[in-house]
C-alpha positions in Angstrom: -58.9 24.8 -23.0 -56.1 23.2 -25.0 -58.0 23.0 -28.2 -60.4 25.6 -29.8 -62.4 25.7 -33.0 -61.7 28.9 -34.8 -63.9 30.2 -37.6 -63.0 32.8 -40.2 -65.4 34.8 -42.5 -64.0 35.9 -45.9 -66.6 37.8 -47.9 -67.3 40.6 -50.3 -68.9 43.9 -49.2 -71.3 46.5 -50.7 -72.0 50.1 -50.0 -74.9 49.1 -47.7 -73.7 48.9 -44.1 -76.7 47.0 -42.7 -76.6 44.5 -45.6 -73.0 43.8 -44.9 -73.7 43.4 -41.1 -76.5 41.0 -41.7 -74.4 39.0 -44.2 -71.6 38.8 -41.7 -74.1 37.6 -39.0 -75.4 34.9 -41.3 -71.8 33.7 -41.9 -71.1 33.8 -38.1 -74.1 31.5 -37.7 -72.8 29.2 -40.4 -69.4 29.0 -38.6 -71.1 28.3 -35.3 -73.1 25.5 -36.9 -69.8 24.0 -38.1 -68.5 24.0 -34.5 -66.7 27.4 -34.3 -66.1 28.7 -30.8 -64.2 31.9 -31.9 -65.1 33.7 -35.1 -63.0 36.5 -36.7 -64.5 38.8 -39.3 -62.3 40.7 -41.8 -61.2 44.4 -41.5 -64.0 47.0 -41.8 -66.5 44.3 -42.8 -69.6 46.6 -42.6 -68.4 48.8 -45.5 -66.5 48.9 -48.7 -62.9 49.7 -48.3 -63.5 53.4 -48.4 -59.8 54.4 -47.8 -59.2 54.1 -51.6 -60.0 57.9 -51.6 -59.9 60.9 -49.4 -63.5 61.8 -49.1 -65.0 63.6 -46.1 -68.4 62.0 -46.7 -66.9 58.6 -45.7 -66.6 59.8 -42.0 -70.4 59.3 -41.9 -69.7 55.6 -42.0 -68.2 55.6 -38.5 -69.9 54.6 -35.3 -69.4 54.4 -31.6 -67.8 51.3 -30.1 -69.7 50.0 -28.2 -72.5 51.0 -30.5 -75.1 49.7 -32.9 -73.0 47.0 -34.6 -71.4 45.7 -31.4 -74.9 45.7 -29.8 -76.3 43.5 -32.5 -73.2 41.2 -32.7 -73.3 40.8 -28.9 -76.8 39.3 -29.1 -75.6 36.9 -31.7 -72.5 36.0 -29.7 -74.6 35.3 -26.6 -77.2 33.3 -28.5 -74.6 31.1 -30.3 -72.1 30.9 -27.4 -69.3 32.1 -29.7 -66.6 34.8 -29.3 -66.7 37.3 -32.1 -63.9 39.6 -33.3 -65.4 42.5 -35.2 -63.3 45.2 -37.1 -65.2 48.5 -37.3 -64.7 52.2 -38.2 -64.9 53.9 -34.8 -66.1 57.4 -34.1 -64.5 58.3 -30.8 -65.3 62.0 -30.8 -66.0 64.8 -33.3 -62.9 64.7 -35.5 -61.3 61.6 -33.9 -61.7 58.3 -35.6 -60.0 54.9 -35.3 -59.7 51.6 -37.1 -60.8 49.4 -34.3 -61.5 45.7 -33.5 -64.1 44.9 -30.8 -64.1 41.6 -29.0 -67.3 40.1 -27.8 -67.3 37.1 -25.4 -69.4 34.0 -25.8 -71.9 35.3 -23.3 -72.5 38.4 -25.4 -70.4 40.7 -23.1 -68.3 43.4 -24.6 -64.7 42.7 -23.5 -63.0 45.7 -25.1 -61.3 47.0 -28.2 -58.0 47.3 -29.9 -57.2 50.3 -32.0 -55.0 49.9 -35.0 -51.5 51.1 -34.1 -49.8 51.3 -37.5 -51.6 53.4 -40.1 -50.5 53.2 -43.8 -50.7 56.0 -46.4 -50.2 54.6 -49.9 -52.0 55.0 -53.2 -55.4 53.3 -52.8 -54.8 53.0 -49.0 -55.2 56.5 -47.6 -55.8 55.5 -44.1 -54.0 58.4 -42.4 -56.7 60.7 -43.8 -59.3 58.7 -41.7 -57.6 57.1 -38.7 -55.9 58.4 -35.7 -53.2 55.9 -34.6 -54.3 53.7 -31.7 -53.6 54.8 -28.2 -54.6 51.7 -26.2 -51.4 49.8 -26.8 -51.4 46.1 -27.7 -54.2 44.1 -26.2 -55.0 40.5 -25.2 -58.5 39.5 -24.4 -59.5 36.7 -22.0 -62.4 35.1 -23.7 -64.3 32.0 -22.7 -62.3 29.8 -25.0 -58.9 31.4 -25.5 -56.7 34.4 -24.8 -56.9 36.2 -28.1 -54.5 38.8 -29.4 -55.9 41.1 -32.1 -53.9 43.2 -34.5 -55.2 44.8 -37.7 -53.9 44.7 -41.3 -50.9 47.0 -41.6 -49.9 45.9 -38.1 -49.1 42.5 -39.6 -45.9 43.8 -41.2 -44.4 44.7 -37.9 -42.7 41.9 -35.8 -42.6 44.2 -32.7 -46.4 44.2 -32.6 -46.7 40.4 -32.8 -43.9 39.9 -30.3 -45.4 42.2 -27.7 -48.9 40.7 -28.1 -47.5 37.2 -27.8 -45.5 38.2 -24.7 -48.8 39.3 -23.1 -49.9 35.7 -23.2 -52.0 35.4 -26.3 -52.9 31.9 -27.5 -53.7 33.1 -31.0 -52.8 36.2 -33.1 -55.7 37.4 -35.2 -55.2 39.8 -38.1 -58.5 41.1 -39.6 -57.3 42.4 -43.0 -58.3 44.3 -46.2 -55.5 44.0 -48.7 -55.2 43.2 -52.4 -53.5 44.2 -55.6 -53.8 47.0 -58.0 -55.4 45.5 -61.1 -53.1 47.6 -63.3 -50.0 45.7 -61.9 -48.5 42.7 -63.6 -49.3 39.2 -62.3 -45.7 38.6 -61.2 -45.9 41.7 -58.9 -49.2 40.5 -57.5 -47.9 37.1 -56.7 -44.8 38.5 -55.1 -46.8 40.8 -52.9 -49.2 38.1 -51.7 -46.2 35.8 -51.0 -44.6 38.5 -48.8 -47.8 39.2 -47.0 -48.2 35.6 -46.0 -44.5 35.0 -45.3 -44.3 37.9 -42.8 -47.3 36.6 -40.8 -46.0 33.0 -40.9 -42.8 34.3 -39.5 -44.6 35.8 -36.5 -46.0 32.3 -35.8 -42.5 30.9 -35.9 -40.8 33.6 -33.9 -43.4 33.5 -31.2 -44.5 29.9 -31.2 -48.1 30.8 -31.6 -51.0 30.2 -34.0 -51.7 33.1 -36.5 -55.0 33.6 -38.2 -55.3 36.1 -41.0 -58.8 37.0 -42.3 -58.9 39.0 -45.6 -61.8 40.2 -47.9 -62.4 39.3 -51.5 -63.9 41.2 -54.4 -63.1 44.1 -56.7 -63.4 47.6 -55.3 -62.2 50.8 -56.9 -59.4 49.3 -58.9 -58.2 46.9 -56.2 -58.7 43.2 -56.3 -58.8 42.0 -52.7 -56.9 38.8 -52.8 -58.6 36.7 -50.1 -56.2 34.0 -49.3 -57.1 34.0 -45.6 -55.2 31.4 -43.7 -54.4 29.6 -40.5 -50.8 29.0 -39.5 -49.6 26.7 -36.8 -46.9 27.8 -34.2 -44.1 26.8 -36.6 -45.6 28.7 -39.6 -47.1 25.7 -41.4 -50.3 26.6 -43.3 -53.1 24.6 -41.8 -55.6 25.9 -44.3 -55.7 28.7 -47.0 -58.8 30.0 -48.6 -59.3 30.8 -52.3 -58.4 34.2 -53.6 -61.7 35.0 -55.3 -64.6 33.3 -53.4 -66.5 33.9 -50.2 -65.7 31.3 -47.6 -66.5 30.3 -44.0 -63.9 28.0 -42.6 -63.6 26.4 -39.2 -60.4 24.7 -38.0 -59.3 23.2 -34.7 -56.2 24.8 -33.1 -54.2 22.9 -30.6 -52.6 25.2 -28.1 -50.4 22.4 -26.8 -48.4 22.8 -30.0 -47.1 26.2 -28.7 -45.6 24.4 -25.7 -44.0 21.8 -28.0 -42.5 24.3 -30.5 -41.4 26.8 -27.8 -39.7 23.9 -25.9 -37.9 22.5 -29.0 -37.1 25.8 -30.5 -36.7 28.1 -27.5 -36.6 31.5 -29.1 -38.4 33.1 -26.1 -35.9 31.5 -23.7 -32.9 32.8 -25.6 -34.0 36.4 -26.1 -31.3 38.9 -25.1 -33.6 41.7 -23.8 -30.6 43.5 -22.4 -29.4 44.2 -25.9 -32.6 45.4 -27.5 -32.7 49.1 -26.4 -31.6 50.4 -29.9 -34.8 49.1 -31.4 -36.6 52.0 -29.8 -34.9 54.5 -32.2 -36.2 55.3 -35.7 -32.8 54.6 -37.3 -29.3 54.0 -35.9 -27.4 56.9 -37.3 -25.8 59.9 -35.8 -29.0 61.9 -35.2 
């Protein structure tokens, strides 16, 4: 298909997992009524963003993938004939947990999962306490409507992840996200951080000639104001639509994959890559060590 209707769900969350799941399902239904064929939910949408603290009790929030949430979402995907991208807290084994996105095809089948590769550890974002870095590599999923590449939140700051996923043939890069600003910071810092967050993802669209869809949460949680601002960018980084920074929203936009051919032809970055010169990038830093 050369054109696909993509839906995003930007919402607030509570401490009740089942309530959050049912809310997300209701919003997926809304997106489907508005014509969505692929729907992406935000990062860790069944819970509050629990990584604001290091608390062993929070491991109880994790679940198997496939598991209860994907089973329920699979039924919805098959019923509505939509692809669903669902970011969940995965319990892989006792003591091994991941930040994972499952992809469910439009017939309800489970296509697989991507485990977040880049794990942050910052004040208010103590993810290394909870998540083992992904070991599945970068992934592209062949869904009924599009080849979707899925990366998660902190991954969005790394151009290498976007490049590899694009080279694997993704039609769209999706970034389920949970990011915001510390309410004790000044407004100028907040604006600067949001701008950087959007610019880096728009740059992935430009560099790879591919649509980028970033889906963030909203609401105040434990001293962080999640800034919403979810957006669609075309393959030259132009913002097709940006949501508000303080409201729940369900948005559906048509993405035209032929634009990737147009931009990649007129601005042939992929053609002119010098892959023979890129070996140094596999090192941490280019010093004498």
